[in-house]
C-alpha positions as CSV (number, residue, x, y, z in Angstrom):
1,M,-29.7,191.8,113.2
2,N,-31.7,194.9,114.5
3,R,-30.4,198.1,115.7
4,D,-29.2,198.9,118.9
5,R,-32.2,199.3,121.4
6,A,-30.0,201.2,124.2
7,N,-31.3,204.2,124.1
8,T,-35.3,203.5,123.4
9,S,-36.3,200.4,126.0
10,P,-38.3,201.0,129.1
11,R,-36.9,199.5,132.5
12,L,-37.5,196.3,132.4
13,A,-40.1,196.2,135.3
14,A,-41.1,192.4,134.8
15,L,-37.4,191.4,135.7
16,D,-38.6,193.0,138.8
17,G,-41.4,191.0,139.0
18,L,-39.6,187.6,138.2
19,R,-37.0,188.3,141.4
20,L,-40.0,188.9,143.6
21,I,-40.9,185.4,142.4
22,A,-37.8,183.9,142.8
23,A,-37.2,185.1,146.0
24,L,-40.7,184.2,147.3
25,A,-40.1,180.7,145.9
26,V,-37.2,180.3,147.8
27,A,-38.5,181.6,150.9
28,V,-41.3,179.3,151.0
29,F,-39.0,176.3,150.3
30,H,-36.9,177.3,153.3
31,L,-39.4,177.7,155.4
32,S,-41.8,174.8,154.8
33,V,-39.8,171.7,153.3
34,S,-35.5,172.2,154.4
35,W,-36.6,172.0,158.2
36,R,-39.1,170.3,161.0
37,L,-41.5,173.2,162.0
38,D,-41.8,171.5,165.9
39,G,-38.2,170.3,165.6
40,Q,-39.0,166.5,164.9
41,R,-42.1,166.0,162.6
42,P,-41.6,166.5,158.3
43,P,-43.0,169.3,156.7
44,S,-45.8,166.8,155.1
45,Y,-47.2,166.6,158.6
46,F,-47.9,170.4,158.9
47,L,-48.4,171.1,154.9
48,P,-49.1,167.9,152.9
49,D,-51.0,169.9,150.3
50,L,-48.2,172.7,149.8
51,A,-45.0,170.4,150.7
52,P,-44.7,168.6,147.8
53,V,-44.9,171.5,145.4
54,A,-42.7,173.8,147.4
55,A,-40.0,171.5,147.7
56,Y,-39.1,172.8,144.2
57,G,-38.7,176.4,145.5
58,F,-35.0,175.9,146.0
59,L,-34.8,176.4,142.3
60,G,-35.4,180.3,142.8
61,V,-31.8,180.7,142.8
62,E,-31.5,179.2,139.3
63,L,-34.0,182.3,138.2
64,F,-31.8,184.6,140.1
65,F,-28.7,183.8,138.3
66,L,-30.4,183.9,134.9
67,I,-31.7,187.5,135.7
68,S,-28.5,188.5,137.3
69,G,-26.3,187.3,133.9
70,F,-29.0,189.8,131.9
71,V,-29.0,192.8,134.6
72,I,-24.9,192.6,135.4
73,C,-24.6,193.0,131.4
74,M,-27.1,195.3,130.6
75,S,-25.8,197.7,133.7
76,S,-22.4,197.2,132.5
77,W,-22.6,198.1,128.8
78,R,-20.3,201.2,128.3
79,R,-18.9,201.6,131.3
80,S,-15.4,201.5,133.0
81,L,-14.2,198.7,135.2
82,G,-14.1,201.3,138.0
83,D,-17.6,201.9,137.3
84,F,-18.4,198.3,137.2
85,F,-16.6,198.2,141.0
86,V,-18.6,201.2,142.3
87,S,-22.1,199.7,141.1
88,R,-21.4,196.1,142.4
89,V,-19.6,196.8,146.0
90,S,-22.6,199.6,146.6
91,R,-25.2,197.2,145.4
92,L,-24.1,194.3,147.6
93,Y,-22.7,195.3,150.7
94,P,-24.9,197.9,152.3
95,A,-27.9,195.7,153.0
96,Y,-25.5,192.7,153.3
97,W,-24.1,194.5,156.2
98,V,-27.2,195.4,158.1
99,C,-29.1,191.9,157.3
100,I,-26.3,190.2,158.9
101,L,-26.7,192.5,162.2
102,I,-30.4,191.7,162.3
103,T,-30.3,188.5,161.8
104,V,-27.7,188.0,164.8
105,A,-30.0,190.1,166.9
106,V,-32.6,187.8,166.2
107,V,-30.9,184.6,166.5
108,T,-29.7,185.4,169.6
109,I,-32.8,186.5,171.2
110,L,-35.0,184.0,169.3
111,P,-32.6,180.7,169.1
112,V,-34.1,177.9,167.3
113,T,-31.7,174.3,167.6
114,G,-33.3,171.2,166.3
115,G,-34.0,170.4,163.0
116,V,-32.8,173.2,161.3
117,P,-29.8,173.1,158.7
118,I,-27.7,176.0,161.0
119,S,-28.1,177.2,164.5
120,G,-25.9,178.8,167.4
121,T,-24.9,182.5,167.8
122,P,-22.3,183.6,165.7
123,D,-19.2,184.6,167.3
124,L,-17.7,188.7,166.8
125,R,-14.7,186.7,164.3
126,E,-17.1,185.0,162.6
127,I,-19.7,188.1,162.1
128,A,-16.5,190.5,161.1
129,V,-15.5,187.9,158.7
130,N,-18.8,187.4,157.1
131,M,-18.6,191.0,156.7
132,T,-16.3,190.5,154.0
133,M,-18.7,188.1,152.1
134,L,-15.2,185.9,151.7
135,H,-16.2,183.6,154.8
136,E,-16.6,180.5,152.5
137,P,-13.1,180.4,150.9
138,L,-11.6,181.7,154.1
139,G,-13.8,178.1,155.7
140,I,-15.7,180.4,158.5
141,P,-19.1,179.2,159.2
142,A,-21.9,181.5,157.6
143,V,-24.0,183.4,159.6
144,D,-27.0,182.1,157.5
145,T,-26.7,179.2,155.0
146,V,-28.5,181.4,152.3
147,Y,-25.3,183.1,151.8
148,W,-23.8,180.4,149.7
149,T,-25.3,182.2,146.5
150,L,-23.2,185.4,147.2
151,F,-20.1,184.0,146.8
152,V,-21.1,181.9,143.7
153,E,-22.3,185.6,142.5
154,L,-18.9,187.0,143.5
155,R,-17.2,184.7,141.2
156,F,-19.3,185.6,138.6
157,Y,-18.6,189.7,138.7
158,L,-14.6,188.8,139.0
159,I,-15.0,186.8,135.4
160,F,-17.3,189.4,134.2
161,A,-14.8,192.1,135.5
162,A,-12.1,190.9,133.2
163,L,-14.7,191.3,129.8
164,V,-15.5,194.8,131.2
165,A,-11.5,195.7,131.6
166,F,-11.4,195.0,127.9
167,G,-14.3,197.0,126.9
168,L,-17.9,195.3,126.3
169,T,-18.7,195.0,122.9
170,Y,-21.3,192.5,120.7
171,R,-18.4,190.5,119.6
172,R,-16.1,190.1,122.6
173,T,-19.4,189.0,124.9
174,V,-20.1,186.5,122.4
175,I,-17.0,184.9,122.4
176,F,-16.5,185.4,126.6
177,C,-20.0,183.4,126.8
178,A,-18.7,180.6,124.3
179,T,-15.7,180.4,125.9
180,W,-16.6,180.3,129.4
181,M,-19.3,177.9,128.5
182,I,-16.4,175.7,126.6
183,V,-14.6,176.0,130.2
184,A,-17.5,175.1,132.6
185,V,-18.2,171.8,130.7
186,I,-14.8,170.3,130.5
187,G,-13.7,172.0,134.1
188,P,-14.7,169.2,136.1
189,A,-13.3,166.7,134.0
190,L,-10.0,168.2,134.6
191,G,-9.8,167.8,138.5
192,S,-8.6,171.2,138.7
193,N,-10.0,173.2,141.7
194,V,-8.6,176.0,140.3
195,V,-10.8,176.0,137.3
196,N,-14.2,174.6,139.5
197,V,-13.8,177.9,141.6
198,L,-13.5,180.3,139.2
199,A,-15.2,178.8,136.0
200,V,-18.4,178.3,138.4
201,P,-19.5,175.2,136.3
202,H,-22.7,174.3,138.1
203,Y,-23.9,177.9,137.4
204,A,-22.2,179.1,134.9
205,P,-24.9,177.9,132.2
206,Y,-28.0,180.3,134.0
207,F,-25.3,183.4,134.0
208,I,-24.3,182.9,130.2
209,A,-28.0,182.4,128.8
210,G,-28.6,185.7,130.7
211,I,-25.9,187.2,129.2
212,A,-27.0,186.2,125.7
213,M,-30.3,186.9,126.4
214,F,-29.2,190.8,127.4
215,L,-27.8,190.7,123.7
216,I,-31.0,189.6,122.2
217,H,-32.8,192.1,124.0
218,R,-30.2,195.0,123.4
219,F,-29.3,194.3,119.6
220,G,-32.1,192.1,118.3
221,R,-32.4,188.2,117.5
222,S,-29.5,186.0,116.2
223,P,-29.0,182.4,115.5
224,L,-25.9,182.4,117.4
225,L,-27.0,184.1,120.7
226,F,-30.3,181.1,120.3
227,A,-27.8,178.5,120.2
228,I,-25.8,179.9,123.2
229,I,-29.3,180.2,125.1
230,G,-30.2,176.5,124.0
231,F,-26.7,174.8,124.6
232,S,-27.2,176.5,128.2
233,W,-30.1,175.3,129.0
234,L,-29.2,171.6,127.9
235,V,-26.1,172.1,130.0
236,S,-28.6,173.2,132.7
237,L,-30.6,170.2,132.6
238,D,-28.2,168.0,133.6
239,R,-27.7,170.2,136.4
240,V,-31.1,169.8,138.1
241,E,-31.3,166.3,138.1
242,K,-28.1,166.8,140.2
243,R,-29.8,169.5,142.3
244,V,-33.0,167.9,142.5
245,A,-31.4,164.8,143.8
246,D,-29.6,166.3,146.7
247,I,-33.1,167.4,148.0
248,N,-33.8,165.4,151.0
249,P,-37.4,166.7,152.5
250,G,-38.5,163.6,153.8
251,F,-40.4,162.6,150.6
252,D,-39.8,161.6,146.9
253,V,-39.1,164.2,144.8
254,P,-39.9,163.5,141.4
255,T,-36.9,165.2,138.7
256,W,-39.3,166.0,135.5
257,P,-41.0,168.9,138.0
258,G,-37.6,170.9,138.0
259,I,-36.6,170.4,134.7
260,V,-40.0,171.8,133.7
261,I,-39.5,174.9,136.2
262,V,-35.9,175.5,134.6
263,S,-37.1,175.7,131.2
264,L,-40.0,177.8,132.3
265,C,-37.3,180.4,133.8
266,Y,-35.7,180.1,130.9
267,L,-38.7,180.8,128.4
268,A,-39.8,183.9,130.9
269,V,-36.2,186.1,130.9
270,L,-36.6,184.8,127.0
271,V,-40.1,186.4,126.6
272,I,-38.2,189.9,128.7
273,A,-35.5,189.5,126.1
274,L,-37.6,189.8,123.0
275,G,-39.1,192.8,124.5
276,W,-42.8,191.0,124.3
277,T,-43.1,192.2,128.0
278,D,-41.9,195.8,127.9
279,R,-45.6,197.6,128.2
280,I,-45.3,196.3,131.8
281,R,-44.5,199.4,133.9
282,W,-46.3,198.9,137.0
283,S,-44.3,201.0,139.9
284,W,-44.6,198.3,142.3
285,L,-43.0,195.9,140.6
286,T,-40.1,198.1,140.9
287,T,-40.4,198.4,144.6
288,A,-40.8,194.7,144.9
289,G,-37.8,194.2,143.0
290,A,-35.5,196.2,145.2
291,L,-36.9,194.3,148.1
292,T,-35.6,191.2,147.1
293,Y,-32.0,191.1,147.9
294,P,-32.9,192.1,152.0
295,F,-35.9,189.8,152.1
296,Y,-33.7,186.8,150.6
297,L,-30.9,188.1,153.6
298,L,-33.3,187.9,156.1
299,H,-35.7,185.4,155.3
300,Q,-34.3,182.0,156.5
301,R,-32.9,182.4,160.1
302,I,-35.4,185.0,161.0
303,G,-38.7,182.9,159.3
304,Y,-37.2,180.0,161.5
305,S,-37.4,182.0,164.6
306,L,-40.7,183.6,164.0
307,I,-42.2,180.4,163.0
308,R,-40.9,178.1,165.9
309,H,-41.5,180.5,168.7
310,T,-44.9,181.4,167.5
311,H,-46.0,177.9,167.4
312,E,-45.0,177.2,170.5
313,R,-46.6,179.8,171.8
314,T,-49.7,179.9,170.0
315,G,-50.4,176.5,168.0
316,L,-51.7,178.0,164.9
317,P,-52.1,176.6,161.3
318,A,-48.5,175.9,160.0
319,W,-49.7,177.8,156.7
320,L,-50.8,181.0,158.7
321,L,-47.2,181.0,160.6
322,L,-45.9,180.7,157.0
323,V,-47.4,183.5,155.6
324,G,-47.2,185.7,158.6
325,A,-43.1,185.2,159.1
326,I,-43.2,186.0,155.2
327,S,-45.0,188.8,155.8
328,V,-42.8,190.4,158.5
329,V,-39.9,189.4,156.7
330,L,-40.7,191.3,153.6
331,G,-41.6,194.7,156.0
332,L,-38.5,194.5,157.8
333,A,-36.9,194.0,154.0
334,W,-38.2,197.5,152.9
335,L,-37.2,198.8,156.5
336,V,-33.3,197.5,155.8
337,H,-33.9,199.4,151.7
338,R,-35.4,202.4,152.9
339,F,-33.7,203.6,155.9
340,A,-30.3,201.5,155.7
341,E,-29.6,200.0,152.1
342,R,-30.8,203.7,150.1
343,P,-28.7,205.9,152.3
344,L,-25.7,203.7,152.9
345,S,-25.7,202.3,149.3
346,R,-25.3,206.2,148.4
347,R,-22.3,207.3,150.6
348,L,-20.4,204.1,149.7
349,R,-20.9,205.1,145.8
350,K,-19.4,208.5,146.8
351,V,-16.9,207.6,149.0
352,L,-15.7,205.1,146.1
353,R,-16.0,207.1,143.3
354,Q,-13.7,209.8,145.0
355,S,-11.4,206.9,145.7
356,I,-11.4,205.6,142.3
357,T,-10.7,209.6,140.9
358,D,-7.9,209.9,143.2
359,V,-6.5,206.7,141.9
360,R,-6.8,207.9,138.3
361,R,-5.4,211.4,139.1
362,A,-2.1,210.1,141.3
363,S,-1.6,207.6,138.3
364,A,-1.9,210.6,135.4
365,A,0.4,212.6,137.6
366,E,2.8,209.6,137.3
367,T,2.4,208.6,134.1
368,S,2.9,212.3,133.0
369,A,6.3,212.4,135.2
370,A,7.6,209.5,133.5
371,S,7.1,211.0,130.6
372,M,9.0,214.6,131.7
373,V,12.0,212.5,132.7
374,T,12.0,210.7,129.4
375,V,11.9,213.4,127.3
376,H,14.5,215.3,129.6
377,A,16.6,212.5,129.1
378,G,16.4,212.2,125.5
379,H,16.8,215.9,125.8
380,S,20.2,216.0,127.2
381,E,21.4,213.1,125.4
382,G,20.3,215.4,122.1
383,I,22.6,218.4,124.0
384,Q,25.9,216.4,124.4
385,E,25.4,214.7,120.8
386,R,25.2,218.2,119.5
387,R,28.2,219.3,121.6
388,G,30.6,216.8,120.7
389,A,30.0,217.1,117.0
390,V,30.8,221.0,117.1
391,S,33.3,220.7,119.3
392,P,35.7,217.6,119.8
393,S,37.3,216.8,123.2
394,P,40.8,218.2,124.3
395,R,41.7,214.5,124.6
396,Q,40.7,213.6,121.5
397,P,42.5,216.0,119.0
398,S,41.0,216.3,115.3
399,S,42.7,214.3,113.0
400,P,45.6,215.9,110.6
401,S,44.0,214.0,107.5
402,V,40.8,216.2,108.0
403,F,42.5,219.3,107.6
404,Q,45.0,218.5,104.6
405,D,41.7,217.1,102.7
406,V,40.2,220.6,103.4
407,S,43.0,222.7,102.2
408,R,43.3,220.6,98.5
């Protein structure tokens, strides 16, 4: 195993590039295959050449989860649980809140019905619950169906937070990966809803493989880590077959291309982990990586509205509408990142850090006070014992035999 590379590796711009690819793949899938552009005819009518390829774009989510396992482990190394909490909350929520409001505004002004997986305008109660990112377990409809991946991420954070609380080390992280994989594989067979919710069995292999790849990046190659990645990949293939089978775009979607795509996703992240892309440091990739989160949150319902209403008014070719919608949403994502996400994240991070500092200070004061009480009690007991030894109580006179022994 090689030495720790923590302080020698440059920023992994290649990961930002993969984020962009994953986000664009998902967007192309949603805006070309997962709906009816005119409300009636299937995607193959408007995009006969693109639709059979775009049908696999949903696997960009799997690539997101692979990258997430790598990045979350990397960003949490040598950090406390409080730091982990602040980092995740300030990263996820500000952009999410703003994107919910923008999405609601657009679907209210430009509603789309018919041939879409989600329609209608959410009410204030639904918007408020969605703001917590816990609408799914609370049984509240999502403002946008793409938010389902956020609840998967939250469950991953919850599991990983337990490891962070104990302290991230190479040995603990390997044990964590192995244990989680075992639970994820056997969990569905147990029929336990608790296990299925917490262990995220359908997507755990991607997070686990991403974590193992980070360990390779940081500590070097290891047969054990390659075994974890290989086993995760094998389990993923079964998951991919089921995911492809659930796609129903109106035409046949073979399984084997999905297996090839997921395998290439594993290979791409592994290449980055091995350090073969460390020379890629293009600054635009970093910017692109920062845009992927707001872009992902905005693309589906806003894209539907833009394409449907523009199609009805202009009759432009479907491919041009697709490119135009993605371009507009990318521009909107940049505005969200630049003028909302960055300043709000800074302020939220400051507030959370101060709150955690206050909690730690109060906890330390409470512990100190408890220690002083214990010491004072012990000191009082010691004084009483010494007093009892020097002067017996008047109610209990000293024994005569003692004086007799002394006189002798």
